[in-house]
A tleap script that builds the chain and sets N, CA, C and O, in Angstrom:
source leaprc.protein.ff14SB
mol = sequence {
  NMET LEU ALA GLU ILE VAL PHE GLY ALA CYS
  CYS SER ALA VAL THR ILE PRO GLU ALA PRO
  ALA ALA PRO GLU GLU ALA LYS PRO VAL GLU
  LEU ILE VAL SER GLU ILE PRO SER PHE THR
  GLU GLY CYS ALA ALA VAL GLU ALA VAL PRO
  ALA VAL ARG ASP ILE SER ARG GLU ILE ARG
  ARG THR ARG ASN LYS LEU ASP GLN LEU THR
  LYS LEU ARG ASP ALA VAL ARG VAL ILE GLY
  ARG HIE ARG ASN LEU VAL GLN GLN LEU THR
  GLY ARG CGLU
}
set mol.1.N position { 11.383 -24.580 24.646 }
set mol.1.CA position { 10.063 -24.740 24.775 }
set mol.1.C position { 9.841 -23.752 23.246 }
set mol.1.O position { 9.438 -22.623 23.525 }
set mol.2.N position { 9.991 -23.937 22.058 }
set mol.2.CA position { 10.174 -23.329 21.064 }
set mol.2.C position { 9.784 -24.693 20.289 }
set mol.2.O position { 10.029 -25.898 20.320 }
set mol.3.N position { 8.885 -23.571 19.444 }
set mol.3.CA position { 7.802 -24.589 18.725 }
set mol.3.C position { 8.352 -24.362 16.874 }
set mol.3.O position { 8.186 -23.241 16.393 }
set mol.4.N position { 8.911 -25.367 16.073 }
set mol.4.CA position { 9.399 -24.782 15.005 }
set mol.4.C position { 8.044 -25.314 13.790 }
set mol.4.O position { 7.430 -26.369 13.950 }
set mol.5.N position { 7.826 -24.534 12.841 }
set mol.5.CA position { 6.801 -24.541 11.908 }
set mol.5.C position { 7.633 -24.420 10.577 }
set mol.5.O position { 8.286 -23.406 10.330 }
set mol.6.N position { 7.571 -25.613 9.649 }
set mol.6.CA position { 8.329 -25.640 8.366 }
set mol.6.C position { 7.405 -25.350 7.161 }
set mol.6.O position { 6.504 -26.163 6.953 }
set mol.7.N position { 7.515 -24.414 6.446 }
set mol.7.CA position { 6.142 -24.235 5.364 }
set mol.7.C position { 6.682 -24.860 3.768 }
set mol.7.O position { 6.004 -24.797 2.742 }
set mol.8.N position { 7.862 -25.373 3.864 }
set mol.8.CA position { 7.998 -25.799 2.208 }
set mol.8.C position { 9.142 -25.762 1.998 }
set mol.8.O position { 9.937 -25.338 2.836 }
set mol.9.N position { 9.553 -26.280 0.614 }
set mol.9.CA position { 11.488 -26.164 0.180 }
set mol.9.C position { 11.263 -24.651 -0.409 }
set mol.9.O position { 12.302 -24.375 -1.010 }
set mol.10.N position { 10.481 -23.718 -0.478 }
set mol.10.CA position { 10.704 -22.141 -0.804 }
set mol.10.C position { 10.481 -21.238 0.572 }
set mol.10.O position { 10.506 -20.010 0.488 }
set mol.11.N position { 10.287 -21.828 1.695 }
set mol.11.CA position { 10.479 -20.944 2.825 }
set mol.11.C position { 11.128 -21.674 3.619 }
set mol.11.O position { 11.324 -22.889 3.626 }
set mol.12.N position { 11.542 -20.627 4.479 }
set mol.12.CA position { 12.603 -21.194 5.621 }
set mol.12.C position { 12.043 -21.764 6.992 }
set mol.12.O position { 11.015 -21.106 7.155 }
set mol.13.N position { 12.131 -22.386 7.759 }
set mol.13.CA position { 11.259 -22.608 9.147 }
set mol.13.C position { 11.483 -21.536 9.981 }
set mol.13.O position { 12.547 -20.942 10.154 }
set mol.14.N position { 10.259 -21.297 10.559 }
set mol.14.CA position { 10.204 -20.231 11.088 }
set mol.14.C position { 9.753 -20.822 12.906 }
set mol.14.O position { 8.874 -21.583 13.310 }
set mol.15.N position { 10.883 -20.000 13.655 }
set mol.15.CA position { 10.416 -20.668 15.491 }
set mol.15.C position { 9.470 -19.786 15.835 }
set mol.15.O position { 9.545 -18.608 15.486 }
set mol.16.N position { 8.536 -20.236 16.514 }
set mol.16.CA position { 8.107 -19.434 17.334 }
set mol.16.C position { 7.760 -19.882 19.013 }
set mol.16.O position { 7.259 -20.992 19.192 }
set mol.17.N position { 8.002 -19.114 20.047 }
set mol.17.CA position { 7.734 -19.589 21.231 }
set mol.17.C position { 6.413 -19.496 21.281 }
set mol.17.O position { 5.605 -18.706 20.793 }
set mol.18.N position { 6.266 -21.156 22.466 }
set mol.18.CA position { 5.276 -21.230 23.209 }
set mol.18.C position { 4.887 -20.778 24.200 }
set mol.18.O position { 5.668 -20.671 25.145 }
set mol.19.N position { 3.546 -20.363 24.314 }
set mol.19.CA position { 2.816 -20.019 25.691 }
set mol.19.C position { 3.416 -20.955 27.068 }
set mol.19.O position { 3.818 -22.119 27.075 }
set mol.20.N position { 3.321 -20.117 28.028 }
set mol.20.CA position { 4.246 -20.524 29.140 }
set mol.20.C position { 2.917 -21.354 29.727 }
set mol.20.O position { 1.810 -20.823 29.636 }
set mol.21.N position { 3.073 -22.726 30.355 }
set mol.21.CA position { 2.123 -23.393 31.394 }
set mol.21.C position { 1.507 -22.513 32.556 }
set mol.21.O position { 0.309 -22.459 32.833 }
set mol.22.N position { 2.583 -21.802 33.219 }
set mol.22.CA position { 2.284 -21.353 34.449 }
set mol.22.C position { 2.042 -19.503 33.630 }
set mol.22.O position { 2.615 -19.267 32.566 }
set mol.23.N position { 1.561 -18.903 34.004 }
set mol.23.CA position { 1.522 -17.294 34.014 }
set mol.23.C position { 2.684 -16.541 35.180 }
set mol.23.O position { 2.626 -16.596 36.409 }
set mol.24.N position { 3.652 -15.890 34.373 }
set mol.24.CA position { 4.418 -15.183 34.750 }
set mol.24.C position { 3.969 -13.970 35.669 }
set mol.24.O position { 2.970 -13.252 35.710 }
set mol.25.N position { 5.044 -14.051 36.325 }
set mol.25.CA position { 4.710 -12.718 38.152 }
set mol.25.C position { 4.839 -11.715 36.842 }
set mol.25.O position { 5.515 -11.685 35.814 }
set mol.26.N position { 3.676 -10.806 37.538 }
set mol.26.CA position { 3.534 -9.193 36.936 }
set mol.26.C position { 5.101 -8.610 37.095 }
set mol.26.O position { 5.851 -8.845 38.042 }
set mol.27.N position { 5.434 -7.674 35.756 }
set mol.27.CA position { 6.163 -6.806 36.049 }
set mol.27.C position { 5.700 -5.260 37.129 }
set mol.27.O position { 4.562 -4.790 37.120 }
set mol.28.N position { 6.222 -5.001 37.513 }
set mol.28.CA position { 6.073 -3.608 38.348 }
set mol.28.C position { 5.889 -2.414 37.029 }
set mol.28.O position { 6.698 -2.625 36.125 }
set mol.29.N position { 5.136 -1.439 36.832 }
set mol.29.CA position { 5.098 -0.576 35.812 }
set mol.29.C position { 6.296 0.051 35.474 }
set mol.29.O position { 6.528 0.289 34.289 }
set mol.30.N position { 7.340 0.448 36.625 }
set mol.30.CA position { 8.406 1.271 36.279 }
set mol.30.C position { 9.018 0.544 35.033 }
set mol.30.O position { 9.054 1.164 33.971 }
set mol.31.N position { 9.641 -1.107 35.123 }
set mol.31.CA position { 9.888 -1.770 34.814 }
set mol.31.C position { 9.213 -1.987 33.022 }
set mol.31.O position { 9.855 -2.081 31.976 }
set mol.32.N position { 7.810 -2.008 33.233 }
set mol.32.CA position { 7.200 -2.437 31.614 }
set mol.32.C position { 7.932 -0.765 31.324 }
set mol.32.O position { 8.825 -0.857 30.481 }
set mol.33.N position { 7.744 0.611 31.811 }
set mol.33.CA position { 8.020 1.803 31.408 }
set mol.33.C position { 9.801 2.039 30.787 }
set mol.33.O position { 10.323 2.624 29.838 }
set mol.34.N position { 10.153 1.416 31.657 }
set mol.34.CA position { 12.172 1.619 31.141 }
set mol.34.C position { 12.248 0.563 30.181 }
set mol.34.O position { 13.400 0.250 29.879 }
set mol.35.N position { 11.313 -0.080 29.612 }
set mol.35.CA position { 11.638 -1.226 28.313 }
set mol.35.C position { 10.891 -0.639 27.536 }
set mol.35.O position { 10.538 -1.670 26.963 }
set mol.36.N position { 10.346 0.133 27.022 }
set mol.36.CA position { 9.876 1.053 25.829 }
set mol.36.C position { 10.626 2.391 25.531 }
set mol.36.O position { 10.416 3.491 26.042 }
set mol.37.N position { 11.579 2.033 24.554 }
set mol.37.CA position { 11.899 2.952 23.847 }
set mol.37.C position { 11.798 4.141 23.583 }
set mol.37.O position { 12.805 4.825 23.397 }
set mol.38.N position { 10.494 4.670 23.505 }
set mol.38.CA position { 10.139 6.021 23.200 }
set mol.38.C position { 10.036 6.805 24.559 }
set mol.38.O position { 10.084 8.024 24.723 }
set mol.39.N position { 9.868 5.711 25.586 }
set mol.39.CA position { 10.169 6.968 27.191 }
set mol.39.C position { 11.635 6.753 27.518 }
set mol.39.O position { 12.063 7.631 28.268 }
set mol.40.N position { 12.492 5.870 27.183 }
set mol.40.CA position { 13.809 5.702 27.780 }
set mol.40.C position { 14.846 6.268 26.627 }
set mol.40.O position { 16.058 6.115 26.775 }
set mol.41.N position { 14.321 6.899 25.522 }
set mol.41.CA position { 14.915 7.769 24.781 }
set mol.41.C position { 14.508 9.419 24.398 }
set mol.41.O position { 13.486 9.791 23.823 }
set mol.42.N position { 15.390 10.083 24.793 }
set mol.42.CA position { 14.741 11.296 24.419 }
set mol.42.C position { 15.223 11.735 23.120 }
set mol.42.O position { 16.366 11.542 22.706 }
set mol.43.N position { 13.920 12.574 22.252 }
set mol.43.CA position { 14.466 12.944 21.179 }
set mol.43.C position { 15.040 13.878 20.537 }
set mol.43.O position { 14.257 14.783 20.825 }
set mol.44.N position { 15.837 14.377 19.860 }
set mol.44.CA position { 16.772 15.473 19.822 }
set mol.44.C position { 16.226 16.581 18.806 }
set mol.44.O position { 15.881 16.538 17.625 }
set mol.45.N position { 16.279 17.357 19.545 }
set mol.45.CA position { 15.628 18.777 19.441 }
set mol.45.C position { 15.917 19.398 17.978 }
set mol.45.O position { 15.217 20.191 17.348 }
set mol.46.N position { 17.231 18.768 17.595 }
set mol.46.CA position { 17.785 19.565 16.329 }
set mol.46.C position { 17.046 18.404 15.031 }
set mol.46.O position { 16.990 18.767 13.857 }
set mol.47.N position { 16.719 17.532 15.316 }
set mol.47.CA position { 15.734 16.763 14.444 }
set mol.47.C position { 14.210 17.757 14.302 }
set mol.47.O position { 13.682 17.856 13.194 }
set mol.48.N position { 13.750 18.280 15.225 }
set mol.48.CA position { 12.372 18.905 15.231 }
set mol.48.C position { 12.573 19.750 14.842 }
set mol.48.O position { 11.429 20.200 14.771 }
set mol.49.N position { 13.488 20.855 14.263 }
set mol.49.CA position { 13.548 22.070 13.467 }
set mol.49.C position { 13.736 21.725 12.053 }
set mol.49.O position { 14.723 21.052 11.758 }
set mol.50.N position { 13.009 22.057 11.247 }
set mol.50.CA position { 13.460 21.826 9.969 }
set mol.50.C position { 14.528 22.957 9.502 }
set mol.50.O position { 14.489 24.092 9.979 }
set mol.51.N position { 15.397 22.596 8.623 }
set mol.51.CA position { 16.600 23.198 7.878 }
set mol.51.C position { 15.573 24.405 7.247 }
set mol.51.O position { 14.379 24.246 6.993 }
set mol.52.N position { 16.402 25.715 7.056 }
set mol.52.CA position { 16.288 26.990 6.020 }
set mol.52.C position { 15.863 26.441 4.631 }
set mol.52.O position { 14.837 26.694 3.999 }
set mol.53.N position { 16.841 25.674 4.328 }
set mol.53.CA position { 16.545 25.193 2.948 }
set mol.53.C position { 15.057 23.935 2.636 }
set mol.53.O position { 14.330 23.912 1.642 }
set mol.54.N position { 15.017 23.291 3.494 }
set mol.54.CA position { 13.818 22.666 3.676 }
set mol.54.C position { 12.468 23.565 3.897 }
set mol.54.O position { 11.405 23.020 3.599 }
set mol.55.N position { 12.441 24.751 4.342 }
set mol.55.CA position { 11.351 25.582 4.436 }
set mol.55.C position { 11.196 26.648 3.345 }
set mol.55.O position { 10.096 27.118 3.057 }
set mol.56.N position { 12.287 26.994 2.777 }
set mol.56.CA position { 12.401 27.488 1.152 }
set mol.56.C position { 12.153 26.588 0.676 }
set mol.56.O position { 11.217 26.976 -0.024 }
set mol.57.N position { 12.257 25.602 0.479 }
set mol.57.CA position { 11.894 24.739 -0.499 }
set mol.57.C position { 10.129 24.832 -0.686 }
set mol.57.O position { 9.549 25.210 -1.704 }
set mol.58.N position { 9.480 24.366 0.624 }
set mol.58.CA position { 8.321 24.571 0.882 }
set mol.58.C position { 7.330 25.679 0.814 }
set mol.58.O position { 6.110 25.517 0.812 }
set mol.59.N position { 7.835 26.603 0.769 }
set mol.59.CA position { 7.506 27.820 0.120 }
set mol.59.C position { 7.646 28.397 -1.337 }
set mol.59.O position { 7.079 29.382 -1.810 }
set mol.60.N position { 8.425 27.652 -1.853 }
set mol.60.CA position { 8.605 27.554 -3.344 }
set mol.60.C position { 7.393 26.728 -3.999 }
set mol.60.O position { 6.662 27.125 -4.907 }
set mol.61.N position { 7.346 25.584 -3.385 }
set mol.61.CA position { 6.217 24.550 -3.738 }
set mol.61.C position { 4.557 25.360 -3.659 }
set mol.61.O position { 3.635 25.555 -4.450 }
set mol.62.N position { 4.820 25.630 -2.369 }
set mol.62.CA position { 3.593 26.045 -1.998 }
set mol.62.C position { 2.967 27.530 -3.190 }
set mol.62.O position { 1.827 27.694 -3.624 }
set mol.63.N position { 4.019 28.256 -3.390 }
set mol.63.CA position { 3.444 29.338 -4.324 }
set mol.63.C position { 3.120 28.549 -5.872 }
set mol.63.O position { 2.019 28.497 -6.421 }
set mol.64.N position { 4.100 28.107 -6.256 }
set mol.64.CA position { 3.560 27.345 -7.445 }
set mol.64.C position { 2.883 26.669 -7.882 }
set mol.64.O position { 2.712 26.589 -9.099 }
set mol.65.N position { 1.970 25.606 -6.569 }
set mol.65.CA position { 0.415 25.586 -6.381 }
set mol.65.C position { -0.411 26.605 -6.474 }
set mol.65.O position { -1.040 26.792 -7.516 }
set mol.66.N position { -0.504 27.218 -5.662 }
set mol.66.CA position { -1.085 28.680 -5.695 }
set mol.66.C position { -1.254 29.192 -7.177 }
set mol.66.O position { -2.254 28.978 -7.862 }
set mol.67.N position { 0.080 30.036 -7.656 }
set mol.67.CA position { 0.137 29.947 -9.436 }
set mol.67.C position { -0.780 29.171 -9.981 }
set mol.67.O position { -1.700 29.759 -10.549 }
set mol.68.N position { -0.794 27.806 -9.970 }
set mol.68.CA position { -1.678 26.619 -11.102 }
set mol.68.C position { -2.830 26.725 -10.370 }
set mol.68.O position { -3.637 26.141 -11.093 }
set mol.69.N position { -3.445 27.105 -9.371 }
set mol.69.CA position { -4.747 27.163 -8.644 }
set mol.69.C position { -4.966 27.979 -8.976 }
set mol.69.O position { -6.167 27.974 -9.245 }
set mol.70.N position { -4.382 29.180 -9.258 }
set mol.70.CA position { -4.696 30.611 -9.524 }
set mol.70.C position { -5.353 30.600 -11.139 }
set mol.70.O position { -6.391 31.011 -11.658 }
set mol.71.N position { -4.479 30.092 -11.465 }
set mol.71.CA position { -4.845 29.683 -13.373 }
set mol.71.C position { -6.166 28.904 -13.518 }
set mol.71.O position { -6.934 29.055 -14.468 }
set mol.72.N position { -6.303 28.305 -12.793 }
set mol.72.CA position { -6.934 26.995 -12.803 }
set mol.72.C position { -8.659 27.926 -13.044 }
set mol.72.O position { -9.570 27.934 -13.872 }
set mol.73.N position { -8.219 28.794 -11.382 }
set mol.73.CA position { -9.801 29.805 -11.033 }
set mol.73.C position { -10.011 30.343 -12.180 }
set mol.73.O position { -11.026 30.017 -12.796 }
set mol.74.N position { -9.461 30.915 -12.512 }
set mol.74.CA position { -9.573 32.299 -13.746 }
set mol.74.C position { -10.213 31.292 -15.108 }
set mol.74.O position { -11.373 31.314 -15.520 }
set mol.75.N position { -9.116 30.470 -15.611 }
set mol.75.CA position { -10.021 29.441 -16.414 }
set mol.75.C position { -11.180 28.685 -16.243 }
set mol.75.O position { -11.587 28.054 -17.219 }
set mol.76.N position { -11.702 28.637 -15.340 }
set mol.76.CA position { -13.091 28.030 -14.663 }
set mol.76.C position { -14.273 29.521 -14.596 }
set mol.76.O position { -15.494 29.531 -14.440 }
set mol.77.N position { -13.520 30.401 -14.742 }
set mol.77.CA position { -14.402 31.634 -14.614 }
set mol.77.C position { -14.457 32.180 -16.115 }
set mol.77.O position { -15.646 32.425 -16.322 }
set mol.78.N position { -13.953 32.383 -16.884 }
set mol.78.CA position { -14.100 32.567 -17.941 }
set mol.78.C position { -14.746 31.215 -18.777 }
set mol.78.O position { -15.415 31.564 -19.750 }
set mol.79.N position { -14.657 29.615 -18.551 }
set mol.79.CA position { -15.723 29.075 -19.011 }
set mol.79.C position { -17.227 29.180 -18.234 }
set mol.79.O position { -18.161 28.510 -18.674 }
set mol.80.N position { -17.372 29.877 -17.297 }
set mol.80.CA position { -18.600 29.837 -16.743 }
set mol.80.C position { -19.604 30.445 -17.521 }
set mol.80.O position { -20.745 30.036 -17.737 }
set mol.81.N position { -18.765 31.987 -18.118 }
set mol.81.CA position { -19.119 33.316 -18.525 }
set mol.81.C position { -19.884 32.718 -19.719 }
set mol.81.O position { -20.978 33.146 -20.088 }
set mol.82.N position { -19.069 31.455 -20.432 }
set mol.82.CA position { -19.525 31.353 -21.894 }
set mol.82.C position { -20.015 29.947 -21.569 }
set mol.82.O position { -19.242 29.059 -21.931 }
set mol.83.N position { -20.953 29.619 -21.060 }
set mol.83.CA position { -21.479 27.915 -20.075 }
set mol.83.C position { -22.501 27.902 -21.637 }
set mol.83.O position { -22.573 26.776 -22.128 }
set mol.84.N position { -22.885 28.464 -22.031 }
set mol.84.CA position { -23.982 28.135 -23.090 }
set mol.84.C position { -23.345 27.980 -24.512 }
set mol.84.O position { -23.941 27.342 -25.380 }
set mol.85.N position { -21.795 28.730 -24.812 }
set mol.85.CA position { -21.542 28.176 -26.038 }
set mol.85.C position { -20.822 27.046 -25.359 }
set mol.85.O position { -20.254 26.470 -26.287 }
set mol.86.N position { -20.609 26.575 -24.523 }
set mol.86.CA position { -19.429 25.356 -24.103 }
set mol.86.C position { -20.677 24.093 -24.134 }
set mol.86.O position { -20.396 23.112 -24.823 }
set mol.87.N position { -21.697 24.091 -23.592 }
set mol.87.CA position { -23.176 23.109 -23.801 }
set mol.87.C position { -23.582 22.896 -25.207 }
set mol.87.O position { -23.981 21.812 -25.632 }
set mol.88.N position { -23.463 23.987 -25.920 }
set mol.88.CA position { -23.609 23.843 -27.440 }
set mol.88.C position { -22.666 23.050 -28.296 }
set mol.88.O position { -22.970 22.333 -29.249 }
set mol.89.N position { -21.195 23.348 -27.689 }
set mol.89.CA position { -19.840 22.619 -28.304 }
set mol.89.C position { -20.118 20.683 -27.738 }
set mol.89.O position { -20.079 19.596 -28.315 }
set mol.90.N position { -20.368 21.128 -26.432 }
set mol.90.CA position { -20.249 19.512 -26.188 }
set mol.90.C position { -21.351 18.858 -26.675 }
set mol.90.O position { -21.063 17.718 -27.038 }
set mol.91.N position { -23.117 19.301 -26.897 }
set mol.91.CA position { -24.155 18.546 -27.369 }
set mol.91.C position { -24.799 18.287 -25.937 }
set mol.91.O position { -25.578 17.342 -25.807 }
set mol.92.N position { -24.504 19.067 -24.920 }
set mol.92.CA position { -25.293 19.051 -23.688 }
set mol.92.C position { -26.088 20.558 -23.286 }
set mol.92.O position { -25.567 21.661 -23.121 }
set mol.93.N position { -27.443 20.189 -23.202 }
set mol.93.CA position { -28.074 21.215 -22.745 }
set mol.93.C position { -29.294 21.252 -21.790 }
set mol.93.O position { -29.778 22.331 -21.450 }
savepdb mol mol.pdb
quit
């Protein structure tokens, strides 16, 4: 009971299963849960803990980003102190 759809010369045929004529018998919940991989496979604890190298890299990136934002904040403060001069230079009043 398979239906075949052909899309043309550039694409290959795709086989799609047809819906059954009679409804299937309901599966027990235990069987459905046992078929789901997330319930049957346990996650490895080793993968959940990041390596020291990764943590150090993130700390370094965060420090660099903080330094950049601090410099930007200081520059905006300086520009704010001289707001009138900046407005005159840009032609906005």
